[in-house]
Wavefront OBJ file of the C-alpha trace (Angstrom):
o trace
v 63.471 38.944 14.650
v 60.964 40.954 12.674
v 59.868 38.714 9.652
v 60.134 35.692 12.283
v 57.649 37.136 14.450
v 55.282 38.045 11.102
v 56.145 34.163 9.929
v 55.005 33.254 13.428
v 51.509 35.267 13.430
v 51.115 33.821 9.635
v 50.925 30.527 10.703
v 49.164 31.088 13.954
v 46.494 32.331 11.860
v 46.202 29.804 9.241
v 46.494 27.085 12.131
v 43.611 28.667 13.857
v 41.559 28.485 10.300
v 42.341 25.396 9.554
v 41.705 23.768 12.998
v 38.110 25.136 13.228
v 38.336 23.243 9.576
v 39.270 20.318 11.462
v 36.711 20.297 14.111
v 33.721 21.348 12.274
v 34.545 18.015 9.548
v 35.482 16.154 12.350
v 32.119 16.639 14.303
v 29.939 16.768 10.893
v 31.591 13.464 10.371
v 30.692 11.761 13.376
v 27.027 12.948 13.495
v 26.589 11.482 10.105
v 27.766 8.250 10.983
v 25.788 8.134 13.944
v 22.922 8.853 11.564
v 23.248 6.254 9.247
v 24.274 4.003 12.168
v 21.220 4.873 13.700
v 18.806 3.823 10.012
v 19.579 0.091 11.520
v 16.689 0.486 13.814
v 14.696 -0.063 10.222
v 14.931 -3.463 8.658
v 18.740 -3.713 9.551
v 19.380 -0.331 7.576
v 22.930 -0.262 5.847
v 23.565 -3.824 8.232
v 21.768 -5.591 4.648
v 24.980 -4.537 2.791
v 27.237 -7.605 2.318
v 25.053 -10.406 3.035
v 24.452 -11.300 -0.325
v 28.271 -12.623 -0.558
v 27.713 -15.021 2.297
v 23.830 -16.458 1.010
v 25.693 -16.864 -2.088
v 28.801 -18.709 -0.725
v 26.367 -21.220 1.372
v 23.293 -21.969 -1.039
v 24.954 -25.197 -2.634
v 25.801 -26.185 0.504
v 22.101 -25.888 2.010
v 19.209 -28.450 1.822
v 16.613 -27.951 -0.191
v 13.034 -29.123 0.513
v 12.559 -32.196 2.185
v 16.049 -33.624 2.045
v 16.785 -33.341 5.540
v 16.064 -35.336 8.772
v 17.044 -32.503 11.082
v 14.026 -30.124 10.831
v 16.193 -27.230 10.136
v 15.617 -26.451 6.211
v 17.638 -23.820 3.782
v 15.581 -21.083 4.481
v 16.208 -21.867 8.190
v 19.608 -21.519 8.122
v 19.765 -18.405 5.968
v 17.768 -16.558 8.494
v 19.822 -17.561 11.479
v 22.939 -16.670 9.089
v 21.541 -13.199 8.537
v 20.060 -12.819 12.374
v 24.188 -13.054 13.240
v 25.289 -10.863 10.551
v 22.765 -8.066 11.587
v 23.558 -8.193 15.032
v 26.929 -7.887 14.512
v 28.436 -10.997 15.958
v 32.018 -11.535 15.799
v 32.903 -13.088 12.359
v 34.938 -15.575 13.758
v 31.951 -17.116 15.840
v 29.388 -16.880 12.716
v 31.837 -18.423 10.489
v 31.421 -21.364 13.162
v 28.063 -21.045 13.111
v 27.566 -21.942 9.213
v 29.955 -24.808 9.353
v 27.888 -26.477 11.716
v 24.834 -25.758 9.896
v 25.967 -27.189 6.660
v 27.287 -29.871 8.751
v 23.567 -30.249 10.229
v 22.133 -30.481 6.875
v 24.783 -33.472 5.590
v 22.330 -36.669 5.010
v 22.483 -39.676 3.113
v 20.179 -37.818 0.278
v 22.700 -34.897 -0.321
v 25.678 -36.120 0.413
v 26.917 -36.305 -3.402
v 25.210 -32.733 -3.922
v 27.191 -31.237 -1.308
v 30.751 -33.110 -2.249
v 30.195 -31.993 -6.331
v 29.751 -28.382 -4.230
v 33.067 -29.230 -2.224
v 35.047 -31.215 -5.816
v 34.918 -33.680 -2.696
v 34.702 -37.867 -3.467
v 30.734 -37.720 -3.682
v 30.944 -41.730 -2.636
v 32.753 -41.790 0.273
v 31.660 -38.769 1.356
v 27.879 -40.492 1.191
v 29.332 -43.416 2.973
v 30.550 -41.287 5.708
v 27.009 -39.629 6.017
v 25.903 -43.119 5.980
v 27.805 -44.444 9.006
v 26.767 -41.264 11.071
v 22.982 -41.668 10.462
v 23.562 -45.620 11.631
v 25.959 -44.392 14.359
v 28.986 -46.689 13.284
v 32.832 -45.889 12.994
v 33.930 -43.847 9.564
v 37.035 -45.329 8.476
v 40.349 -43.159 7.802
v 39.711 -42.648 3.734
v 35.873 -41.193 4.651
v 37.226 -38.724 7.608
v 39.851 -37.394 4.765
v 37.230 -36.597 3.413
v 35.379 -34.722 5.711
v 38.581 -32.838 6.531
v 38.691 -31.515 2.581
v 35.458 -30.948 3.167
v 35.863 -28.798 5.892
v 38.834 -26.954 4.326
v 36.483 -25.893 1.278
v 33.899 -25.129 3.034
v 36.079 -23.249 5.610
v 37.711 -21.078 2.459
v 34.439 -20.258 0.637
v 33.034 -19.162 3.890
v 36.430 -17.281 4.520
v 35.887 -15.294 1.135
v 32.673 -14.244 1.392
v 32.433 -12.831 5.450
v 35.827 -10.817 4.111
v 33.878 -9.561 0.740
v 30.889 -9.083 2.936
v 32.333 -6.734 5.725
v 34.395 -5.245 3.032
v 30.969 -3.951 1.527
v 29.259 -3.109 4.577
v 32.347 -0.989 5.607
v 32.482 0.964 2.445
v 28.686 1.102 1.780
v 28.301 2.734 5.493
v 30.948 5.012 4.983
v 30.019 6.523 1.621
v 25.821 7.013 3.347
v 27.973 8.593 5.829
v 29.491 10.912 3.284
v 26.215 11.734 1.534
v 24.505 12.218 4.887
v 28.066 14.599 5.944
v 27.824 16.848 2.486
v 24.329 17.457 2.720
v 24.554 18.235 6.153
v 27.041 20.880 5.542
v 24.933 22.245 2.868
v 22.887 22.614 4.792
v 24.348 24.097 7.884
v 25.989 26.450 5.320
v 22.843 27.892 4.327
v 22.091 28.484 7.838
v 25.631 30.350 8.464
v 26.164 32.410 4.980
v 22.720 32.085 3.564
v 20.640 34.845 1.724
v 17.729 35.652 0.997
v 18.224 33.852 -2.598
v 19.277 30.084 -2.757
v 20.741 30.162 -6.285
v 23.028 33.140 -4.669
v 24.261 31.116 -1.989
v 24.560 28.286 -4.271
v 26.592 30.058 -6.697
v 28.840 30.997 -3.364
v 32.101 30.039 -2.561
v 30.687 29.660 1.056
v 29.088 26.904 -0.484
v 31.490 25.447 -2.082
v 33.168 25.511 0.921
v 30.148 23.746 2.702
v 30.683 21.137 0.886
v 33.729 20.612 0.875
v 33.682 20.529 4.711
v 30.788 17.485 4.450
v 32.712 15.765 1.997
v 35.967 15.663 3.903
v 33.905 14.961 7.390
v 33.607 11.106 6.741
v 37.287 10.381 6.571
v 38.629 13.027 8.727
v 35.932 12.370 11.921
v 38.316 9.636 13.214
v 41.731 11.195 12.838
v 40.711 15.009 13.379
v 41.642 15.377 17.146
v 45.000 13.873 16.340
v 45.457 15.652 13.586
v 45.095 18.820 14.942
v 47.519 18.305 18.223
v 50.146 16.776 15.676
v 49.851 20.225 13.560
v 49.790 22.547 16.609
v 52.650 20.786 17.764
v 54.459 21.345 14.309
v 54.170 25.300 14.182
v 55.422 24.628 17.710
v 58.397 23.252 16.682
v 58.525 25.897 13.983
v 57.824 28.835 15.536
v 60.616 27.797 17.996
v 63.006 27.150 15.525
v 62.126 30.986 13.971
v 62.972 32.390 17.690
l 1 2 3 4 5 6 7 8 9 10 11 12 13 14 15 16 17 18 19 20 21 22 23 24 25 26 27 28 29 30 31 32 33 34 35 36 37 38 39 40 41 42 43 44 45 46 47 48 49 50 51 52 53 54 55 56 57 58 59 60 61 62 63 64 65 66 67 68 69 70 71 72 73 74 75 76 77 78 79 80 81 82 83 84 85 86 87 88 89 90 91 92 93 94 95 96 97 98 99 100 101 102 103 104 105 106 107 108 109 110 111 112 113 114 115 116 117 118 119 120 121 122 123 124 125 126 127 128 129 130 131 132 133 134 135 136 137 138 139 140 141 142 143 144 145 146 147 148 149 150 151 152 153 154 155 156 157 158 159 160 161 162 163 164 165 166 167 168 169 170 171 172 173 174 175 176 177 178 179 180 181 182 183 184 185 186 187 188 189 190 191 192 193 194 195 196 197 198 199 200 201 202 203 204 205 206 207 208 209 210 211 212 213 214 215 216 217 218 219 220 221 222 223 224 225 226 227 228 229 230 231 232 233 234 235 236 237 238 239 240 241 242
């Protein structure tokens, strides 16, 4: 019975330290992510990450110079897509708009170039563009080519938006980790700091502060659930020991 009581006290003491660590890391991670997110007020901040993939994907399908009759050129398309990206519009809606804008730029003058970019029959796509401009009915072969063109464009856009979203999320998490680490080191200085900066840097407390900062970002979303699970586990162990 004595051993069981001692084990319970040890577990409770260790659990208290772990829960304090999780609480500190979770709060610090949330604060760091909030600070990173607030930088979007300055020219989009981290939201700019990932758009390069989208730009590179759509450029082969964009109309250059005065080739378009729609009055909506390549630069306008890129600005529109970037505005949607920075504003966090749903990806499905962004892809649909990108496809629509590419269709808008399809003309007799650039149909061959767009067909080459999508690797479909240039003659049929050009013929289709001519019939669209004239308002006449397309034949089944031309409609099939348009379907192939749409399939290629959709696949290219899917890959670009997924890679762009992945880069944005990873870059945001990395920036949050850097911010959390810096905040952890500064917070440790206020709590444990001495008169000398170098003595603080050489201390164990500095290493602990960095550890809290480094682990804050990945722990922030799960800190509360993890703490609850640990408490339940210790309570179960204590019950078994008794």
